[in-house]
mmCIF file as Biopython writes it, N, C-alpha, C and O atoms, coordinates in Angstrom:
data_model
#
loop_
_atom_site.group_PDB
_atom_site.id
_atom_site.type_symbol
_atom_site.label_atom_id
_atom_site.label_alt_id
_atom_site.label_comp_id
_atom_site.label_asym_id
_atom_site.label_entity_id
_atom_site.label_seq_id
_atom_site.pdbx_PDB_ins_code
_atom_site.Cartn_x
_atom_site.Cartn_y
_atom_site.Cartn_z
_atom_site.occupancy
_atom_site.B_iso_or_equiv
_atom_site.auth_seq_id
_atom_site.auth_asym_id
_atom_site.pdbx_PDB_model_num
ATOM 1   N N  . MET A ? 1  ? 15.167 -3.344 8.347   1.0 0.0 1  A 1 
ATOM 2   C CA . MET A ? 1  ? 14.752 -2.852 7.059   1.0 0.0 1  A 1 
ATOM 3   C C  . MET A ? 1  ? 15.750 -1.794 6.594   1.0 0.0 1  A 1 
ATOM 4   O O  . MET A ? 1  ? 16.119 -0.919 7.376   1.0 0.0 1  A 1 
ATOM 5   N N  . PRO A ? 2  ? 16.190 -1.855 5.350   1.0 0.0 2  A 1 
ATOM 6   C CA . PRO A ? 2  ? 17.126 -0.857 4.820   1.0 0.0 2  A 1 
ATOM 7   C C  . PRO A ? 2  ? 16.496 0.532  4.788   1.0 0.0 2  A 1 
ATOM 8   O O  . PRO A ? 2  ? 15.278 0.674  4.686   1.0 0.0 2  A 1 
ATOM 9   N N  . SER A ? 3  ? 17.330 1.532  4.875   1.0 0.0 3  A 1 
ATOM 10  C CA . SER A ? 3  ? 16.865 2.911  4.895   1.0 0.0 3  A 1 
ATOM 11  C C  . SER A ? 3  ? 17.604 3.716  3.833   1.0 0.0 3  A 1 
ATOM 12  O O  . SER A ? 3  ? 18.817 3.580  3.673   1.0 0.0 3  A 1 
ATOM 13  N N  . LEU A ? 4  ? 16.876 4.546  3.115   1.0 0.0 4  A 1 
ATOM 14  C CA . LEU A ? 4  ? 17.458 5.438  2.120   1.0 0.0 4  A 1 
ATOM 15  C C  . LEU A ? 4  ? 17.367 6.854  2.662   1.0 0.0 4  A 1 
ATOM 16  O O  . LEU A ? 4  ? 16.274 7.342  2.947   1.0 0.0 4  A 1 
ATOM 17  N N  . GLN A ? 5  ? 18.523 7.524  2.807   1.0 0.0 5  A 1 
ATOM 18  C CA . GLN A ? 5  ? 18.573 8.865  3.389   1.0 0.0 5  A 1 
ATOM 19  C C  . GLN A ? 5  ? 19.127 9.854  2.376   1.0 0.0 5  A 1 
ATOM 20  O O  . GLN A ? 5  ? 20.151 9.599  1.740   1.0 0.0 5  A 1 
ATOM 21  N N  . PHE A ? 6  ? 18.446 10.982 2.229   1.0 0.0 6  A 1 
ATOM 22  C CA . PHE A ? 6  ? 18.917 12.074 1.378   1.0 0.0 6  A 1 
ATOM 23  C C  . PHE A ? 6  ? 19.324 13.227 2.282   1.0 0.0 6  A 1 
ATOM 24  O O  . PHE A ? 6  ? 18.602 13.582 3.213   1.0 0.0 6  A 1 
ATOM 25  N N  . ALA A ? 7  ? 20.494 13.814 1.998   1.0 0.0 7  A 1 
ATOM 26  C CA . ALA A ? 7  ? 20.990 14.938 2.791   1.0 0.0 7  A 1 
ATOM 27  C C  . ALA A ? 7  ? 22.081 15.656 2.004   1.0 0.0 7  A 1 
ATOM 28  O O  . ALA A ? 7  ? 22.638 15.088 1.065   1.0 0.0 7  A 1 
ATOM 29  N N  . PRO A ? 8  ? 22.394 16.897 2.374   1.0 0.0 8  A 1 
ATOM 30  C CA . PRO A ? 8  ? 23.439 17.627 1.667   1.0 0.0 8  A 1 
ATOM 31  C C  . PRO A ? 8  ? 24.841 17.069 1.930   1.0 0.0 8  A 1 
ATOM 32  O O  . PRO A ? 8  ? 25.730 17.222 1.093   1.0 0.0 8  A 1 
ATOM 33  N N  . THR A ? 9  ? 25.044 16.427 3.077   1.0 0.0 9  A 1 
ATOM 34  C CA . THR A ? 9  ? 26.349 15.830 3.390   1.0 0.0 9  A 1 
ATOM 35  C C  . THR A ? 9  ? 26.143 14.716 4.413   1.0 0.0 9  A 1 
ATOM 36  O O  . THR A ? 9  ? 25.086 14.618 5.036   1.0 0.0 9  A 1 
ATOM 37  N N  . LYS A ? 10 ? 27.169 13.878 4.577   1.0 0.0 10 A 1 
ATOM 38  C CA . LYS A ? 10 ? 27.059 12.816 5.581   1.0 0.0 10 A 1 
ATOM 39  C C  . LYS A ? 10 ? 28.190 12.949 6.584   1.0 0.0 10 A 1 
ATOM 40  O O  . LYS A ? 10 ? 29.276 13.434 6.264   1.0 0.0 10 A 1 
ATOM 41  N N  . TYR A ? 11 ? 27.910 12.505 7.814   1.0 0.0 11 A 1 
ATOM 42  C CA . TYR A ? 11 ? 28.893 12.602 8.889   1.0 0.0 11 A 1 
ATOM 43  C C  . TYR A ? 11 ? 29.336 11.229 9.378   1.0 0.0 11 A 1 
ATOM 44  O O  . TYR A ? 11 ? 30.219 11.131 10.230  1.0 0.0 11 A 1 
ATOM 45  N N  . LEU A ? 12 ? 28.739 10.184 8.855   1.0 0.0 12 A 1 
ATOM 46  C CA . LEU A ? 12 ? 29.103 8.827  9.248   1.0 0.0 12 A 1 
ATOM 47  C C  . LEU A ? 12 ? 29.966 8.197  8.165   1.0 0.0 12 A 1 
ATOM 48  O O  . LEU A ? 12 ? 29.790 8.482  6.980   1.0 0.0 12 A 1 
ATOM 49  N N  . ASP A ? 13 ? 30.899 7.342  8.569   1.0 0.0 13 A 1 
ATOM 50  C CA . ASP A ? 13 ? 31.734 6.669  7.587   1.0 0.0 13 A 1 
ATOM 51  C C  . ASP A ? 13 ? 30.928 5.561  6.904   1.0 0.0 13 A 1 
ATOM 52  O O  . ASP A ? 13 ? 29.882 5.142  7.401   1.0 0.0 13 A 1 
ATOM 53  N N  . GLN A ? 14 ? 31.423 5.101  5.773   1.0 0.0 14 A 1 
ATOM 54  C CA . GLN A ? 14 ? 30.716 4.114  4.965   1.0 0.0 14 A 1 
ATOM 55  C C  . GLN A ? 14 ? 30.490 2.806  5.727   1.0 0.0 14 A 1 
ATOM 56  O O  . GLN A ? 14 ? 29.449 2.172  5.549   1.0 0.0 14 A 1 
ATOM 57  N N  . GLU A ? 15 ? 31.421 2.394  6.555   1.0 0.0 15 A 1 
ATOM 58  C CA . GLU A ? 15 ? 31.281 1.158  7.334   1.0 0.0 15 A 1 
ATOM 59  C C  . GLU A ? 15 ? 30.080 1.255  8.295   1.0 0.0 15 A 1 
ATOM 60  O O  . GLU A ? 15 ? 29.296 0.312  8.409   1.0 0.0 15 A 1 
ATOM 61  N N  . THR A ? 16 ? 29.946 2.384  8.971   1.0 0.0 16 A 1 
ATOM 62  C CA . THR A ? 16 ? 28.819 2.576  9.885   1.0 0.0 16 A 1 
ATOM 63  C C  . THR A ? 16 ? 27.501 2.565  9.120   1.0 0.0 16 A 1 
ATOM 64  O O  . THR A ? 16 ? 26.532 1.944  9.557   1.0 0.0 16 A 1 
ATOM 65  N N  . LEU A ? 17 ? 27.463 3.248  7.984   1.0 0.0 17 A 1 
ATOM 66  C CA . LEU A ? 17 ? 26.255 3.243  7.162   1.0 0.0 17 A 1 
ATOM 67  C C  . LEU A ? 17 ? 25.887 1.822  6.745   1.0 0.0 17 A 1 
ATOM 68  O O  . LEU A ? 17 ? 24.720 1.434  6.800   1.0 0.0 17 A 1 
ATOM 69  N N  . HIS A ? 18 ? 26.877 1.060  6.333   1.0 0.0 18 A 1 
ATOM 70  C CA . HIS A ? 18 ? 26.646 -0.327 5.905   1.0 0.0 18 A 1 
ATOM 71  C C  . HIS A ? 18 ? 26.101 -1.175 7.058   1.0 0.0 18 A 1 
ATOM 72  O O  . HIS A ? 18 ? 25.132 -1.913 6.883   1.0 0.0 18 A 1 
ATOM 73  N N  . ARG A ? 19 ? 26.720 -1.068 8.227   1.0 0.0 19 A 1 
ATOM 74  C CA . ARG A ? 19 ? 26.272 -1.844 9.395   1.0 0.0 19 A 1 
ATOM 75  C C  . ARG A ? 19 ? 24.825 -1.529 9.764   1.0 0.0 19 A 1 
ATOM 76  O O  . ARG A ? 19 ? 24.073 -2.409 10.182  1.0 0.0 19 A 1 
ATOM 77  N N  . ARG A ? 20 ? 24.451 -0.271 9.604   1.0 0.0 20 A 1 
ATOM 78  C CA . ARG A ? 20 ? 23.089 0.150  9.952   1.0 0.0 20 A 1 
ATOM 79  C C  . ARG A ? 20 ? 22.124 0.046  8.771   1.0 0.0 20 A 1 
ATOM 80  O O  . ARG A ? 20 ? 20.962 0.440  8.863   1.0 0.0 20 A 1 
ATOM 81  N N  . ARG A ? 21 ? 22.632 -0.493 7.656   1.0 0.0 21 A 1 
ATOM 82  C CA . ARG A ? 21 ? 21.827 -0.698 6.442   1.0 0.0 21 A 1 
ATOM 83  C C  . ARG A ? 21 ? 21.204 0.601  5.946   1.0 0.0 21 A 1 
ATOM 84  O O  . ARG A ? 21 ? 20.017 0.669  5.629   1.0 0.0 21 A 1 
ATOM 85  N N  . ILE A ? 22 ? 22.063 1.645  5.890   1.0 0.0 22 A 1 
ATOM 86  C CA . ILE A ? 22 ? 21.629 2.960  5.416   1.0 0.0 22 A 1 
ATOM 87  C C  . ILE A ? 22 ? 22.292 3.234  4.070   1.0 0.0 22 A 1 
ATOM 88  O O  . ILE A ? 22 ? 23.507 3.097  3.923   1.0 0.0 22 A 1 
ATOM 89  N N  . THR A ? 23 ? 21.486 3.617  3.105   1.0 0.0 23 A 1 
ATOM 90  C CA . THR A ? 23 ? 22.004 4.068  1.821   1.0 0.0 23 A 1 
ATOM 91  C C  . THR A ? 23 ? 21.911 5.585  1.809   1.0 0.0 23 A 1 
ATOM 92  O O  . THR A ? 23 ? 20.825 6.148  1.943   1.0 0.0 23 A 1 
ATOM 93  N N  . PHE A ? 24 ? 23.045 6.241  1.649   1.0 0.0 24 A 1 
ATOM 94  C CA . PHE A ? 24 ? 23.098 7.697  1.641   1.0 0.0 24 A 1 
ATOM 95  C C  . PHE A ? 24 ? 23.165 8.193  0.211   1.0 0.0 24 A 1 
ATOM 96  O O  . PHE A ? 24 ? 23.930 7.669  -0.599  1.0 0.0 24 A 1 
ATOM 97  N N  . GLN A ? 25 ? 22.362 9.208  -0.102  1.0 0.0 25 A 1 
ATOM 98  C CA . GLN A ? 25 ? 22.443 9.868  -1.393  1.0 0.0 25 A 1 
ATOM 99  C C  . GLN A ? 25 ? 22.469 11.365 -1.159  1.0 0.0 25 A 1 
ATOM 100 O O  . GLN A ? 25 ? 21.670 11.918 -0.404  1.0 0.0 25 A 1 
ATOM 101 N N  . GLN A ? 26 ? 23.415 12.002 -1.833  1.0 0.0 26 A 1 
ATOM 102 C CA . GLN A ? 26 ? 23.600 13.434 -1.634  1.0 0.0 26 A 1 
ATOM 103 C C  . GLN A ? 26 ? 22.569 14.225 -2.439  1.0 0.0 26 A 1 
ATOM 104 O O  . GLN A ? 26 ? 22.237 13.864 -3.568  1.0 0.0 26 A 1 
ATOM 105 N N  . LEU A ? 27 ? 22.078 15.294 -1.848  1.0 0.0 27 A 1 
ATOM 106 C CA . LEU A ? 27 ? 21.155 16.201 -2.530  1.0 0.0 27 A 1 
ATOM 107 C C  . LEU A ? 27 ? 21.935 17.166 -3.401  1.0 0.0 27 A 1 
ATOM 108 O O  . LEU A ? 27 ? 23.119 17.371 -3.137  1.0 0.0 27 A 1 
ATOM 109 N N  . PRO A ? 28 ? 21.361 17.757 -4.400  1.0 0.0 28 A 1 
ATOM 110 C CA . PRO A ? 28 ? 20.045 17.506 -4.937  1.0 0.0 28 A 1 
ATOM 111 C C  . PRO A ? 28 ? 20.055 16.531 -6.105  1.0 0.0 28 A 1 
ATOM 112 O O  . PRO A ? 28 ? 19.033 15.905 -6.385  1.0 0.0 28 A 1 
ATOM 113 N N  . PHE A ? 29 ? 21.190 16.386 -6.800  1.0 0.0 29 A 1 
ATOM 114 C CA . PHE A ? 29 ? 21.226 15.620 -8.051  1.0 0.0 29 A 1 
ATOM 115 C C  . PHE A ? 29 ? 20.770 14.178 -7.891  1.0 0.0 29 A 1 
ATOM 116 O O  . PHE A ? 29 ? 19.940 13.709 -8.669  1.0 0.0 29 A 1 
ATOM 117 N N  . GLU A ? 30 ? 21.291 13.469 -6.905  1.0 0.0 30 A 1 
ATOM 118 C CA . GLU A ? 30 ? 21.006 12.045 -6.785  1.0 0.0 30 A 1 
ATOM 119 C C  . GLU A ? 30 ? 19.549 11.757 -6.450  1.0 0.0 30 A 1 
ATOM 120 O O  . GLU A ? 30 ? 19.060 10.667 -6.748  1.0 0.0 30 A 1 
ATOM 121 N N  . ILE A ? 31 ? 18.854 12.691 -5.847  1.0 0.0 31 A 1 
ATOM 122 C CA . ILE A ? 31 ? 17.445 12.458 -5.550  1.0 0.0 31 A 1 
ATOM 123 C C  . ILE A ? 31 ? 16.647 12.351 -6.851  1.0 0.0 31 A 1 
ATOM 124 O O  . ILE A ? 31 ? 15.758 11.508 -6.969  1.0 0.0 31 A 1 
ATOM 125 N N  . TYR A ? 32 ? 16.961 13.194 -7.811  1.0 0.0 32 A 1 
ATOM 126 C CA . TYR A ? 32 ? 16.257 13.141 -9.091  1.0 0.0 32 A 1 
ATOM 127 C C  . TYR A ? 32 ? 16.607 11.864 -9.848  1.0 0.0 32 A 1 
ATOM 128 O O  . TYR A ? 32 ? 15.748 11.261 -10.492 1.0 0.0 32 A 1 
ATOM 129 N N  . GLU A ? 33 ? 17.858 11.462 -9.768  1.0 0.0 33 A 1 
ATOM 130 C CA . GLU A ? 33 ? 18.301 10.236 -10.417 1.0 0.0 33 A 1 
ATOM 131 C C  . GLU A ? 33 ? 17.579 9.022  -9.815  1.0 0.0 33 A 1 
ATOM 132 O O  . GLU A ? 33 ? 17.171 8.126  -10.554 1.0 0.0 33 A 1 
ATOM 133 N N  . SER A ? 34 ? 17.421 8.980  -8.515  1.0 0.0 34 A 1 
ATOM 134 C CA . SER A ? 34 ? 16.740 7.877  -7.845  1.0 0.0 34 A 1 
ATOM 135 C C  . SER A ? 34 ? 15.257 7.847  -8.195  1.0 0.0 34 A 1 
ATOM 136 O O  . SER A ? 34 ? 14.685 6.775  -8.392  1.0 0.0 34 A 1 
ATOM 137 N N  . VAL A ? 35 ? 14.638 9.008  -8.270  1.0 0.0 35 A 1 
ATOM 138 C CA . VAL A ? 35 ? 13.218 9.056  -8.626  1.0 0.0 35 A 1 
ATOM 139 C C  . VAL A ? 35 ? 13.028 8.521  -10.029 1.0 0.0 35 A 1 
ATOM 140 O O  . VAL A ? 35 ? 12.070 7.793  -10.290 1.0 0.0 35 A 1 
ATOM 141 N N  . GLU A ? 36 ? 13.922 8.868  -10.934 1.0 0.0 36 A 1 
ATOM 142 C CA . GLU A ? 36 ? 13.829 8.346  -12.298 1.0 0.0 36 A 1 
ATOM 143 C C  . GLU A ? 36 ? 13.897 6.826  -12.320 1.0 0.0 36 A 1 
ATOM 144 O O  . GLU A ? 36 ? 13.153 6.183  -13.060 1.0 0.0 36 A 1 
ATOM 145 N N  . LYS A ? 37 ? 14.778 6.251  -11.522 1.0 0.0 37 A 1 
ATOM 146 C CA . LYS A ? 37 ? 14.902 4.788  -11.451 1.0 0.0 37 A 1 
ATOM 147 C C  . LYS A ? 37 ? 13.631 4.162  -10.930 1.0 0.0 37 A 1 
ATOM 148 O O  . LYS A ? 37 ? 13.216 3.110  -11.416 1.0 0.0 37 A 1 
ATOM 149 N N  . LEU A ? 38 ? 12.995 4.794  -9.939  1.0 0.0 38 A 1 
ATOM 150 C CA . LEU A ? 38 ? 11.756 4.245  -9.359  1.0 0.0 38 A 1 
ATOM 151 C C  . LEU A ? 38 ? 10.610 4.308  -10.365 1.0 0.0 38 A 1 
ATOM 152 O O  . LEU A ? 38 ? 9.727  3.451  -10.350 1.0 0.0 38 A 1 
ATOM 153 N N  . GLU A ? 39 ? 10.617 5.301  -11.226 1.0 0.0 39 A 1 
ATOM 154 C CA . GLU A ? 39 ? 9.536  5.459  -12.196 1.0 0.0 39 A 1 
ATOM 155 C C  . GLU A ? 39 ? 9.634  4.490  -13.361 1.0 0.0 39 A 1 
ATOM 156 O O  . GLU A ? 39 ? 8.650  4.297  -14.074 1.0 0.0 39 A 1 
ATOM 157 N N  . ARG A ? 40 ? 10.769 3.886  -13.574 1.0 0.0 40 A 1 
ATOM 158 C CA . ARG A ? 40 ? 10.950 2.957  -14.704 1.0 0.0 40 A 1 
ATOM 159 C C  . ARG A ? 40 ? 10.266 1.648  -14.468 1.0 0.0 40 A 1 
ATOM 160 O O  . ARG A ? 40 ? 10.322 0.760  -15.318 1.0 0.0 40 A 1 
#
C-alpha cells in the first residue's frame, strides 16, 4: 500500500522512496495544499 509522509526534510533518495512506494511532502506548505486537494 502506498504511503504519504509529511516531514520537514527527507534523508532518502527519490529512487528509494519510489521503490518503497512512499510519497514525501515537505512541511508545512505542501500539507495544506494536499488537504485542499482531498477536500475537492
